[in-house]
Biopython code that builds the backbone (N, CA, C, O; Angstrom):
import numpy as np
from Bio.PDB.StructureBuilder import StructureBuilder

atoms = [
    (1, "UNK", "N", (-9.829, 26.070, 98.682)),
    (1, "UNK", "CA", (-9.422, 24.906, 97.917)),
    (1, "UNK", "C", (-9.830, 25.090, 96.458)),
    (1, "UNK", "O", (-10.955, 25.491, 96.157)),
    (2, "UNK", "N", (-8.922, 24.797, 95.590)),
    (2, "UNK", "CA", (-9.151, 24.888, 94.145)),
    (2, "UNK", "C", (-9.161, 23.456, 93.599)),
    (2, "UNK", "O", (-8.136, 22.951, 93.140)),
    (3, "UNK", "N", (-10.323, 22.815, 93.654)),
    (3, "UNK", "CA", (-10.436, 21.388, 93.341)),
    (3, "UNK", "C", (-10.661, 21.136, 91.856)),
    (3, "UNK", "O", (-11.363, 21.886, 91.177)),
    (4, "UNK", "N", (-10.053, 20.073, 91.376)),
    (4, "UNK", "CA", (-10.216, 19.612, 89.993)),
    (4, "UNK", "C", (-10.174, 18.093, 89.984)),
    (4, "UNK", "O", (-9.693, 17.466, 90.928)),
    (5, "UNK", "N", (-10.683, 17.511, 88.909)),
    (5, "UNK", "CA", (-10.586, 16.064, 88.692)),
    (5, "UNK", "C", (-9.325, 15.790, 87.881)),
    (5, "UNK", "O", (-9.025, 16.482, 86.908)),
    (6, "UNK", "N", (-8.600, 14.771, 88.303)),
    (6, "UNK", "CA", (-7.412, 14.319, 87.577)),
    (6, "UNK", "C", (-7.650, 12.857, 87.224)),
    (6, "UNK", "O", (-7.917, 12.045, 88.110)),
    (7, "UNK", "N", (-7.558, 12.514, 85.957)),
    (7, "UNK", "CA", (-7.833, 11.147, 85.501)),
    (7, "UNK", "C", (-6.535, 10.374, 85.330)),
    (7, "UNK", "O", (-5.551, 10.879, 84.790)),
    (8, "UNK", "N", (-6.562, 9.125, 85.809)),
    (8, "UNK", "CA", (-5.410, 8.236, 85.689)),
    (8, "UNK", "C", (-5.860, 7.001, 84.928)),
    (8, "UNK", "O", (-6.817, 6.335, 85.323)),
    (9, "UNK", "N", (-5.170, 6.697, 83.836)),
    (9, "UNK", "CA", (-5.476, 5.493, 83.059)),
    (9, "UNK", "C", (-4.491, 4.408, 83.459)),
    (9, "UNK", "O", (-3.277, 4.599, 83.390)),
    (10, "UNK", "N", (-5.024, 3.269, 83.877)),
    (10, "UNK", "CA", (-4.195, 2.146, 84.300)),
    (10, "UNK", "C", (-4.340, 1.039, 83.272)),
    (10, "UNK", "O", (-5.390, 0.403, 83.186)),
    (11, "UNK", "N", (-3.306, 0.808, 82.500)),
    (11, "UNK", "CA", (-3.354, -0.196, 81.435)),
    (11, "UNK", "C", (-2.727, -1.522, 81.856)),
    (11, "UNK", "O", (-2.493, -2.387, 81.012)),
    (12, "UNK", "N", (-2.456, -1.692, 83.130)),
    (12, "UNK", "CA", (-1.823, -2.923, 83.605)),
    (12, "UNK", "C", (-2.782, -4.107, 83.618)),
    (12, "UNK", "O", (-2.344, -5.257, 83.661)),
    (13, "UNK", "N", (-4.048, -3.844, 83.583)),
    (13, "UNK", "CA", (-5.042, -4.906, 83.639)),
    (13, "UNK", "C", (-5.477, -5.274, 82.226)),
    (13, "UNK", "O", (-5.092, -4.630, 81.251)),
    (14, "UNK", "N", (-6.290, -6.328, 82.140)),
    (14, "UNK", "CA", (-6.785, -6.767, 80.843)),
    (14, "UNK", "C", (-7.530, -5.642, 80.129)),
    (14, "UNK", "O", (-7.350, -5.419, 78.932)),
    (15, "UNK", "N", (-8.360, -4.947, 80.881)),
    (15, "UNK", "CA", (-9.086, -3.801, 80.336)),
    (15, "UNK", "C", (-8.494, -2.545, 80.953)),
    (15, "UNK", "O", (-8.158, -2.511, 82.137)),
    (16, "UNK", "N", (-8.376, -1.539, 80.144)),
    (16, "UNK", "CA", (-7.853, -0.284, 80.656)),
    (16, "UNK", "C", (-8.855, 0.304, 81.638)),
    (16, "UNK", "O", (-10.054, 0.341, 81.361)),
    (17, "UNK", "N", (-8.376, 0.756, 82.763)),
    (17, "UNK", "CA", (-9.240, 1.294, 83.805)),
    (17, "UNK", "C", (-8.913, 2.767, 84.023)),
    (17, "UNK", "O", (-7.746, 3.157, 84.064)),
    (18, "UNK", "N", (-9.941, 3.566, 84.160)),
    (18, "UNK", "CA", (-9.764, 4.989, 84.413)),
    (18, "UNK", "C", (-10.164, 5.260, 85.856)),
    (18, "UNK", "O", (-11.268, 4.925, 86.285)),
    (19, "UNK", "N", (-9.253, 5.868, 86.591)),
    (19, "UNK", "CA", (-9.534, 6.244, 87.974)),
    (19, "UNK", "C", (-9.557, 7.763, 88.045)),
    (19, "UNK", "O", (-8.660, 8.430, 87.531)),
    (20, "UNK", "N", (-10.583, 8.301, 88.683)),
    (20, "UNK", "CA", (-10.698, 9.743, 88.826)),
    (20, "UNK", "C", (-10.336, 10.126, 90.255)),
    (20, "UNK", "O", (-10.897, 9.594, 91.212)),
    (21, "UNK", "N", (-9.401, 11.045, 90.387)),
    (21, "UNK", "CA", (-8.996, 11.513, 91.710)),
    (21, "UNK", "C", (-9.240, 13.013, 91.799)),
    (21, "UNK", "O", (-9.272, 13.717, 90.790)),
    (22, "UNK", "N", (-9.409, 13.480, 93.020)),
    (22, "UNK", "CA", (-9.610, 14.899, 93.274)),
    (22, "UNK", "C", (-8.270, 15.484, 93.703)),
    (22, "UNK", "O", (-7.602, 14.954, 94.591)),
    (23, "UNK", "N", (-7.891, 16.569, 93.067)),
    (23, "UNK", "CA", (-6.651, 17.256, 93.419)),
    (23, "UNK", "C", (-6.973, 18.706, 93.791)),
    (23, "UNK", "O", (-7.961, 19.279, 93.330)),
    (24, "UNK", "N", (-6.121, 19.277, 94.629)),
    (24, "UNK", "CA", (-6.260, 20.668, 95.047)),
    (24, "UNK", "C", (-5.110, 21.456, 94.427)),
    (24, "UNK", "O", (-3.957, 21.299, 94.830)),
    (25, "UNK", "N", (-5.418, 22.289, 93.464)),
    (25, "UNK", "CA", (-4.381, 23.046, 92.763)),
    (25, "UNK", "C", (-3.709, 24.089, 93.653)),
    (25, "UNK", "O", (-2.648, 24.607, 93.305)),
    (26, "UNK", "N", (-4.316, 24.401, 94.799)),
    (26, "UNK", "CA", (-3.680, 25.311, 95.747)),
    (26, "UNK", "C", (-2.524, 24.634, 96.486)),
    (26, "UNK", "O", (-1.618, 25.312, 96.972)),
    (27, "UNK", "N", (-2.550, 23.307, 96.572)),
    (27, "UNK", "CA", (-1.480, 22.561, 97.248)),
    (27, "UNK", "C", (-0.235, 22.425, 96.377)),
    (27, "UNK", "O", (0.879, 22.340, 96.894)),
    (28, "UNK", "N", (-0.413, 22.406, 95.102)),
    (28, "UNK", "CA", (0.701, 22.230, 94.179)),
    (28, "UNK", "C", (0.163, 21.998, 92.788)),
    (28, "UNK", "O", (-1.025, 21.732, 92.607)),
    (29, "UNK", "N", (1.037, 22.100, 91.807)),
    (29, "UNK", "CA", (0.591, 21.953, 90.423)),
    (29, "UNK", "C", (0.734, 20.541, 89.900)),
    (29, "UNK", "O", (0.181, 20.218, 88.849)),
    (30, "UNK", "N", (1.466, 19.685, 90.608)),
    (30, "UNK", "CA", (1.751, 18.356, 90.076)),
    (30, "UNK", "C", (1.179, 17.268, 90.966)),
    (30, "UNK", "O", (1.260, 17.327, 92.193)),
    (31, "UNK", "N", (0.596, 16.272, 90.307)),
    (31, "UNK", "CA", (0.132, 15.075, 90.995)),
    (31, "UNK", "C", (1.361, 14.224, 91.297)),
    (31, "UNK", "O", (2.223, 14.139, 90.422)),
    (32, "UNK", "N", (1.514, 13.605, 92.422)),
    (32, "UNK", "CA", (0.584, 13.363, 93.522)),
    (32, "UNK", "C", (0.686, 14.358, 94.671)),
    (32, "UNK", "O", (0.009, 14.180, 95.684)),
    (33, "UNK", "N", (1.503, 15.394, 94.554)),
    (33, "UNK", "CA", (1.646, 16.348, 95.655)),
    (33, "UNK", "C", (0.341, 17.057, 95.987)),
    (33, "UNK", "O", (0.133, 17.458, 97.132)),
    (34, "UNK", "N", (-0.537, 17.217, 95.010)),
    (34, "UNK", "CA", (-1.793, 17.927, 95.230)),
    (34, "UNK", "C", (-2.983, 16.979, 95.434)),
    (34, "UNK", "O", (-4.133, 17.414, 95.378)),
    (35, "UNK", "N", (-2.717, 15.707, 95.668)),
    (35, "UNK", "CA", (-3.767, 14.694, 95.834)),
    (35, "UNK", "C", (-4.618, 14.991, 97.065)),
    (35, "UNK", "O", (-4.090, 15.300, 98.134)),
    (36, "UNK", "N", (-5.942, 14.894, 96.908)),
    (36, "UNK", "CA", (-6.873, 15.046, 98.025)),
    (36, "UNK", "C", (-7.499, 13.698, 98.343)),
    (36, "UNK", "O", (-7.397, 13.219, 99.473)),
    (37, "UNK", "N", (-8.153, 13.075, 97.353)),
    (37, "UNK", "CA", (-8.795, 11.778, 97.557)),
    (37, "UNK", "C", (-9.240, 11.214, 96.206)),
    (37, "UNK", "O", (-9.191, 11.895, 95.181)),
    (38, "UNK", "N", (-9.671, 9.968, 96.234)),
    (38, "UNK", "CA", (-10.218, 9.313, 95.048)),
    (38, "UNK", "C", (-11.708, 9.634, 94.972)),
    (38, "UNK", "O", (-12.399, 9.626, 95.991)),
    (39, "UNK", "N", (-12.200, 9.914, 93.778)),
    (39, "UNK", "CA", (-13.638, 10.094, 93.583)),
    (39, "UNK", "C", (-14.254, 8.706, 93.487)),
    (39, "UNK", "O", (-13.915, 7.953, 92.574)),
    (40, "UNK", "N", (-15.153, 8.344, 94.409)),
    (40, "UNK", "CA", (-15.720, 6.988, 94.391)),
    (40, "UNK", "C", (-16.413, 6.674, 93.073)),
    (40, "UNK", "O", (-17.026, 7.541, 92.449)),
    (41, "UNK", "N", (-16.304, 5.428, 92.668)),
    (41, "UNK", "CA", (-16.925, 4.967, 91.428)),
    (41, "UNK", "C", (-18.444, 4.880, 91.585)),
    (41, "UNK", "O", (-19.185, 5.186, 90.651)),
    (42, "UNK", "N", (-18.902, 4.465, 92.756)),
    (42, "UNK", "CA", (-20.331, 4.285, 93.006)),
    (42, "UNK", "C", (-20.796, 5.323, 94.015)),
    (42, "UNK", "O", (-20.197, 5.473, 95.080)),
    (43, "UNK", "N", (-21.855, 6.032, 93.684)),
    (43, "UNK", "CA", (-22.268, 7.153, 94.512)),
    (43, "UNK", "C", (-23.036, 6.743, 95.758)),
    (43, "UNK", "O", (-23.245, 7.569, 96.646)),
    (44, "UNK", "N", (-23.458, 5.495, 95.846)),
    (44, "UNK", "CA", (-24.071, 5.056, 97.104)),
    (44, "UNK", "C", (-23.028, 5.063, 98.219)),
    (44, "UNK", "O", (-23.373, 5.188, 99.394)),
    (45, "UNK", "N", (-21.749, 4.928, 97.851)),
    (45, "UNK", "CA", (-20.664, 5.004, 98.832)),
    (45, "UNK", "C", (-20.602, 6.410, 99.426)),
    (45, "UNK", "O", (-20.267, 6.570, 100.600)),
    (46, "UNK", "N", (-20.918, 7.416, 98.636)),
    (46, "UNK", "CA", (-20.923, 8.787, 99.140)),
    (46, "UNK", "C", (-21.990, 8.971, 100.206)),
    (46, "UNK", "O", (-21.780, 9.687, 101.186)),
    (47, "UNK", "N", (-23.122, 8.333, 100.019)),
    (47, "UNK", "CA", (-24.220, 8.491, 100.958)),
    (47, "UNK", "C", (-23.948, 7.791, 102.282)),
    (47, "UNK", "O", (-24.432, 8.227, 103.326)),
    (48, "UNK", "N", (-23.182, 6.719, 102.246)),
    (48, "UNK", "CA", (-22.885, 5.972, 103.470)),
    (48, "UNK", "C", (-21.716, 6.575, 104.236)),
    (48, "UNK", "O", (-21.401, 6.136, 105.342)),
    (49, "UNK", "N", (-21.082, 7.567, 103.658)),
    (49, "UNK", "CA", (-19.957, 8.255, 104.284)),
    (49, "UNK", "C", (-18.782, 7.328, 104.572)),
    (49, "UNK", "O", (-18.040, 7.534, 105.532)),
    (50, "UNK", "N", (-18.619, 6.311, 103.737)),
    (50, "UNK", "CA", (-17.539, 5.355, 103.957)),
    (50, "UNK", "C", (-16.291, 5.682, 103.146)),
    (50, "UNK", "O", (-15.277, 4.997, 103.280)),
    (51, "UNK", "N", (-16.344, 6.701, 102.320)),
    (51, "UNK", "CA", (-15.172, 7.071, 101.526)),
    (51, "UNK", "C", (-14.565, 8.355, 102.089)),
    (51, "UNK", "O", (-15.232, 9.120, 102.786)),
    (52, "UNK", "N", (-13.318, 8.572, 101.782)),
    (52, "UNK", "CA", (-12.660, 9.801, 102.225)),
    (52, "UNK", "C", (-13.346, 11.019, 101.606)),
    (52, "UNK", "O", (-13.475, 12.060, 102.250)),
    (53, "UNK", "N", (-13.786, 10.882, 100.346)),
    (53, "UNK", "CA", (-14.490, 11.976, 99.676)),
    (53, "UNK", "C", (-15.735, 12.366, 100.475)),
    (53, "UNK", "O", (-15.973, 13.549, 100.714)),
    (54, "UNK", "N", (-16.524, 11.377, 100.885)),
    (54, "UNK", "CA", (-17.748, 11.642, 101.644)),
    (54, "UNK", "C", (-17.434, 12.248, 103.005)),
    (54, "UNK", "O", (-18.162, 13.119, 103.480)),
    (55, "UNK", "N", (-16.372, 11.798, 103.623)),
    (55, "UNK", "CA", (-15.987, 12.351, 104.924)),
    (55, "UNK", "C", (-15.538, 13.805, 104.792)),
    (55, "UNK", "O", (-15.806, 14.622, 105.673)),
    (56, "UNK", "N", (-14.866, 14.123, 103.707)),
    (56, "UNK", "CA", (-14.397, 15.495, 103.499)),
    (56, "UNK", "C", (-15.534, 16.465, 103.176)),
    (56, "UNK", "O", (-15.548, 17.592, 103.672)),
    (57, "UNK", "N", (-16.488, 16.032, 102.348)),
    (57, "UNK", "CA", (-17.505, 16.943, 101.845)),
    (57, "UNK", "C", (-18.883, 16.752, 102.473)),
    (57, "UNK", "O", (-19.786, 17.552, 102.229)),
    (58, "UNK", "N", (-19.055, 15.709, 103.274)),
    (58, "UNK", "CA", (-20.295, 15.499, 104.017)),
    (58, "UNK", "C", (-21.533, 15.528, 103.147)),
    (58, "UNK", "O", (-21.570, 14.889, 102.096)),
    (59, "UNK", "N", (-22.568, 16.276, 103.582)),
    (59, "UNK", "CA", (-23.828, 16.300, 102.827)),
    (59, "UNK", "C", (-23.706, 16.964, 101.454)),
    (59, "UNK", "O", (-24.614, 16.852, 100.630)),
    (60, "UNK", "N", (-22.611, 17.640, 101.211)),
    (60, "UNK", "CA", (-22.404, 18.287, 99.910)),
    (60, "UNK", "C", (-21.633, 17.388, 98.948)),
    (60, "UNK", "O", (-21.178, 17.853, 97.903)),
    (61, "UNK", "N", (-21.482, 16.112, 99.284)),
    (61, "UNK", "CA", (-20.680, 15.198, 98.464)),
    (61, "UNK", "C", (-21.200, 15.071, 97.038)),
    (61, "UNK", "O", (-20.438, 15.240, 96.085)),
    (62, "UNK", "N", (-22.493, 14.774, 96.879)),
    (62, "UNK", "CA", (-23.034, 14.593, 95.525)),
    (62, "UNK", "C", (-22.977, 15.872, 94.694)),
    (62, "UNK", "O", (-22.536, 15.825, 93.546)),
    (63, "UNK", "N", (-23.412, 17.023, 95.240)),
    (63, "UNK", "CA", (-23.301, 18.247, 94.432)),
    (63, "UNK", "C", (-21.850, 18.603, 94.088)),
    (63, "UNK", "O", (-21.567, 19.092, 92.995)),
    (64, "UNK", "N", (-20.942, 18.355, 95.025)),
    (64, "UNK", "CA", (-19.526, 18.635, 94.767)),
    (64, "UNK", "C", (-18.996, 17.720, 93.672)),
    (64, "UNK", "O", (-18.296, 18.169, 92.764)),
    (65, "UNK", "N", (-19.334, 16.432, 93.760)),
    (65, "UNK", "CA", (-18.893, 15.467, 92.747)),
    (65, "UNK", "C", (-19.440, 15.857, 91.374)),
    (65, "UNK", "O", (-18.718, 15.813, 90.378)),
    (66, "UNK", "N", (-20.713, 16.237, 91.327)),
    (66, "UNK", "CA", (-21.332, 16.609, 90.051)),
    (66, "UNK", "C", (-20.643, 17.828, 89.441)),
    (66, "UNK", "O", (-20.366, 17.850, 88.242)),
    (67, "UNK", "N", (-20.369, 18.835, 90.256)),
    (67, "UNK", "CA", (-19.711, 20.042, 89.749)),
    (67, "UNK", "C", (-18.303, 19.726, 89.244)),
    (67, "UNK", "O", (-17.909, 20.196, 88.176)),
    (68, "UNK", "N", (-17.548, 18.940, 89.996)),
    (68, "UNK", "CA", (-16.193, 18.580, 89.571)),
    (68, "UNK", "C", (-16.218, 17.800, 88.258)),
    (68, "UNK", "O", (-15.393, 18.029, 87.373)),
    (69, "UNK", "N", (-17.178, 16.874, 88.142)),
    (69, "UNK", "CA", (-17.287, 16.073, 86.920)),
    (69, "UNK", "C", (-17.692, 16.934, 85.722)),
    (69, "UNK", "O", (-17.152, 16.776, 84.627)),
    (70, "UNK", "N", (-18.643, 17.841, 85.937)),
    (70, "UNK", "CA", (-19.067, 18.717, 84.836)),
    (70, "UNK", "C", (-17.918, 19.610, 84.372)),
    (70, "UNK", "O", (-17.732, 19.817, 83.173)),
    (71, "UNK", "N", (-17.148, 20.139, 85.327)),
    (71, "UNK", "CA", (-15.986, 20.957, 84.959)),
    (71, "UNK", "C", (-14.978, 20.129, 84.169)),
    (71, "UNK", "O", (-14.427, 20.593, 83.170)),
    (72, "UNK", "N", (-14.742, 18.898, 84.626)),
    (72, "UNK", "CA", (-13.775, 18.022, 83.957)),
    (72, "UNK", "C", (-14.248, 17.640, 82.555)),
    (72, "UNK", "O", (-13.435, 17.505, 81.640)),
    (73, "UNK", "N", (-15.556, 17.466, 82.385)),
    (73, "UNK", "CA", (-16.066, 17.051, 81.071)),
    (73, "UNK", "C", (-15.823, 18.124, 80.007)),
    (73, "UNK", "O", (-15.667, 17.805, 78.828)),
    (74, "UNK", "N", (-15.792, 19.379, 80.414)),
    (74, "UNK", "CA", (-15.546, 20.471, 79.461)),
    (74, "UNK", "C", (-14.071, 20.579, 79.077)),
    (74, "UNK", "O", (-13.734, 21.140, 78.035)),
    (75, "UNK", "N", (-13.198, 20.041, 79.923)),
    (75, "UNK", "CA", (-11.759, 20.193, 79.687)),
    (75, "UNK", "C", (-11.100, 18.942, 79.123)),
    (75, "UNK", "O", (-10.033, 19.026, 78.515)),
    (76, "UNK", "N", (-11.715, 17.795, 79.316)),
    (76, "UNK", "CA", (-11.085, 16.525, 78.933)),
    (76, "UNK", "C", (-11.200, 16.277, 77.434)),
    (76, "UNK", "O", (-12.253, 16.492, 76.835)),
    (77, "UNK", "N", (-10.100, 15.820, 76.839)),
    (77, "UNK", "CA", (-10.085, 15.534, 75.405)),
    (77, "UNK", "C", (-10.039, 14.043, 75.099)),
    (77, "UNK", "O", (-10.462, 13.627, 74.021)),
    (78, "UNK", "N", (-9.540, 13.236, 76.014)),
    (78, "UNK", "CA", (-9.425, 11.792, 75.801)),
    (78, "UNK", "C", (-10.826, 11.173, 75.770)),
    (78, "UNK", "O", (-11.576, 11.328, 76.733)),
    (79, "UNK", "N", (-11.200, 10.472, 74.685)),
    (79, "UNK", "CA", (-12.561, 9.934, 74.571)),
    (79, "UNK", "C", (-12.901, 8.887, 75.637)),
    (79, "UNK", "O", (-14.046, 8.827, 76.085)),
    (80, "UNK", "N", (-11.947, 8.072, 76.049)),
    (80, "UNK", "CA", (-12.226, 7.064, 77.079)),
    (80, "UNK", "C", (-12.511, 7.716, 78.424)),
    (80, "UNK", "O", (-13.435, 7.318, 79.132)),
    (81, "UNK", "N", (-11.725, 8.707, 78.766)),
    (81, "UNK", "CA", (-11.934, 9.419, 80.026)),
    (81, "UNK", "C", (-13.234, 10.206, 79.959)),
    (81, "UNK", "O", (-13.974, 10.262, 80.941)),
    (82, "UNK", "N", (-13.519, 10.812, 78.819)),
    (82, "UNK", "CA", (-14.761, 11.556, 78.630)),
    (82, "UNK", "C", (-15.974, 10.642, 78.831)),
    (82, "UNK", "O", (-16.974, 11.055, 79.419)),
    (83, "UNK", "N", (-15.882, 9.403, 78.343)),
    (83, "UNK", "CA", (-16.968, 8.432, 78.509)),
    (83, "UNK", "C", (-17.198, 8.121, 79.983)),
    (83, "UNK", "O", (-18.342, 8.070, 80.435)),
    (84, "UNK", "N", (-16.128, 7.916, 80.729)),
    (84, "UNK", "CA", (-16.237, 7.623, 82.163)),
    (84, "UNK", "C", (-16.869, 8.803, 82.899)),
    (84, "UNK", "O", (-17.755, 8.615, 83.733)),
    (85, "UNK", "N", (-16.422, 9.999, 82.597)),
    (85, "UNK", "CA", (-16.955, 11.197, 83.248)),
    (85, "UNK", "C", (-18.435, 11.367, 82.923)),
    (85, "UNK", "O", (-19.238, 11.637, 83.816)),
    (86, "UNK", "N", (-18.800, 11.211, 81.658)),
    (86, "UNK", "CA", (-20.199, 11.358, 81.238)),
    (86, "UNK", "C", (-21.096, 10.338, 81.924)),
    (86, "UNK", "O", (-22.206, 10.670, 82.339)),
    (87, "UNK", "N", (-20.627, 9.101, 82.046)),
    (87, "UNK", "CA", (-21.407, 8.059, 82.712)),
    (87, "UNK", "C", (-21.660, 8.421, 84.174)),
    (87, "UNK", "O", (-22.768, 8.234, 84.678)),
    (88, "UNK", "N", (-20.657, 8.927, 84.841)),
    (88, "UNK", "CA", (-20.831, 9.290, 86.256)),
    (88, "UNK", "C", (-21.775, 10.478, 86.418)),
    (88, "UNK", "O", (-22.555, 10.523, 87.369)),
    (89, "UNK", "N", (-21.711, 11.431, 85.507)),
    (89, "UNK", "CA", (-22.649, 12.560, 85.555)),
    (89, "UNK", "C", (-24.077, 12.057, 85.361)),
    (89, "UNK", "O", (-24.988, 12.498, 86.061)),
    (90, "UNK", "N", (-24.278, 11.137, 84.417)),
    (90, "UNK", "CA", (-25.611, 10.573, 84.178)),
    (90, "UNK", "C", (-26.104, 9.794, 85.388)),
    (90, "UNK", "O", (-27.292, 9.842, 85.707)),
    (91, "UNK", "N", (-25.212, 9.077, 86.068)),
    (91, "UNK", "CA", (-25.596, 8.340, 87.273)),
    (91, "UNK", "C", (-26.109, 9.287, 88.355)),
    (91, "UNK", "O", (-27.110, 9.002, 89.011)),
    (92, "UNK", "N", (-25.424, 10.408, 88.538)),
    (92, "UNK", "CA", (-25.859, 11.388, 89.540)),
    (92, "UNK", "C", (-27.186, 12.012, 89.120)),
    (92, "UNK", "O", (-28.076, 12.188, 89.952)),
    (93, "UNK", "N", (-27.326, 12.349, 87.841)),
    (93, "UNK", "CA", (-28.567, 12.954, 87.346)),
    (93, "UNK", "C", (-29.745, 12.000, 87.504)),
    (93, "UNK", "O", (-30.843, 12.423, 87.863)),
    (94, "UNK", "N", (-29.522, 10.712, 87.238)),
    (94, "UNK", "CA", (-30.592, 9.718, 87.394)),
    (94, "UNK", "C", (-30.993, 9.602, 88.856)),
    (94, "UNK", "O", (-32.178, 9.480, 89.167)),
    (95, "UNK", "N", (-30.031, 9.637, 89.742)),
    (95, "UNK", "CA", (-30.313, 9.561, 91.169)),
    (95, "UNK", "C", (-31.100, 10.789, 91.611)),
    (95, "UNK", "O", (-32.067, 10.668, 92.363)),
    (96, "UNK", "N", (-30.690, 11.973, 91.149)),
    (96, "UNK", "CA", (-31.410, 13.205, 91.476)),
    (96, "UNK", "C", (-32.850, 13.150, 90.970)),
    (96, "UNK", "O", (-33.766, 13.576, 91.675)),
    (97, "UNK", "N", (-33.062, 12.633, 89.763)),
    (97, "UNK", "CA", (-34.406, 12.549, 89.184)),
    (97, "UNK", "C", (-35.289, 11.612, 89.998)),
    (97, "UNK", "O", (-36.465, 11.904, 90.217)),
    (98, "UNK", "N", (-34.735, 10.491, 90.449)),
    (98, "UNK", "CA", (-35.509, 9.552, 91.261)),
    (98, "UNK", "C", (-35.906, 10.178, 92.589)),
    (98, "UNK", "O", (-37.028, 9.982, 93.055)),
    (99, "UNK", "N", (-34.998, 10.928, 93.203)),
    (99, "UNK", "CA", (-35.303, 11.563, 94.480)),
    (99, "UNK", "C", (-36.367, 12.637, 94.316)),
    (99, "UNK", "O", (-37.207, 12.814, 95.199)),
    (100, "UNK", "N", (-36.344, 13.357, 93.196)),
    (100, "UNK", "CA", (-37.348, 14.386, 92.948)),
    (100, "UNK", "C", (-38.729, 13.778, 92.749)),
    (100, "UNK", "O", (-39.736, 14.400, 93.086)),
    (101, "UNK", "N", (-38.784, 12.570, 92.204)),
    (101, "UNK", "CA", (-40.061, 11.897, 91.976)),
    (101, "UNK", "C", (-40.572, 11.226, 93.245)),
    (101, "UNK", "O", (-41.692, 10.716, 93.264)),
    (102, "UNK", "N", (-39.779, 11.219, 94.288)),
    (102, "UNK", "CA", (-40.196, 10.599, 95.531)),
    (102, "UNK", "C", (-39.940, 9.112, 95.587)),
    (102, "UNK", "O", (-40.464, 8.437, 96.473)),
    (103, "UNK", "N", (-39.156, 8.579, 94.678)),
    (103, "UNK", "CA", (-38.818, 7.163, 94.693)),
    (103, "UNK", "C", (-37.744, 6.956, 95.749)),
    (103, "UNK", "O", (-36.672, 7.554, 95.656)),
    (104, "UNK", "N", (-38.006, 6.118, 96.758)),
    (104, "UNK", "CA", (-37.000, 5.907, 97.799)),
    (104, "UNK", "C", (-35.763, 5.217, 97.241)),
    (104, "UNK", "O", (-35.856, 4.341, 96.381)),
    (105, "UNK", "N", (-34.614, 5.623, 97.742)),
    (105, "UNK", "CA", (-33.348, 5.037, 97.313)),
    (105, "UNK", "C", (-32.949, 3.929, 98.272)),
    (105, "UNK", "O", (-33.098, 4.085, 99.484)),
    (106, "UNK", "N", (-32.440, 2.801, 97.752)),
    (106, "UNK", "CA", (-32.030, 1.705, 98.640)),
    (106, "UNK", "C", (-30.813, 2.083, 99.448)),
    (106, "UNK", "O", (-30.330, 1.282, 100.247)),
]
sb = StructureBuilder()
sb.init_structure("model")
sb.init_model(0)
sb.init_chain("A")
sb.init_seg("    ")
for serial, (resi, resn, name, xyz) in enumerate(atoms, 1):
    if name == "N":
        sb.init_residue(resn, " ", resi, " ")
    sb.init_atom(name, np.array(xyz, "f"), 0.0, 1.0, " ", f" {name:<3s}", serial, name[0])
structure = sb.get_structure()
């Protein structure tokens, strides 16, 4: 699987919303034919295995999400999408730091 993040901006709402989806470039070059799943907005969902992303990647969900986001941050030029990606990377890094310090996660 050749996974990448694909960002979708939805301007139909009052505030523009950015949704990040995972695509497999081996399936095809164009979205939605290469769609795999949505990258969850909140990473506690990954831990509960309630998202398709968590079901697909299991215990490797957080490291996989972090790698995909880091790869996307180097390629993305849109400042709004870059902000969303950076925030999610920081959320994962903060969670990793808390776990390393021995702080239990709710």
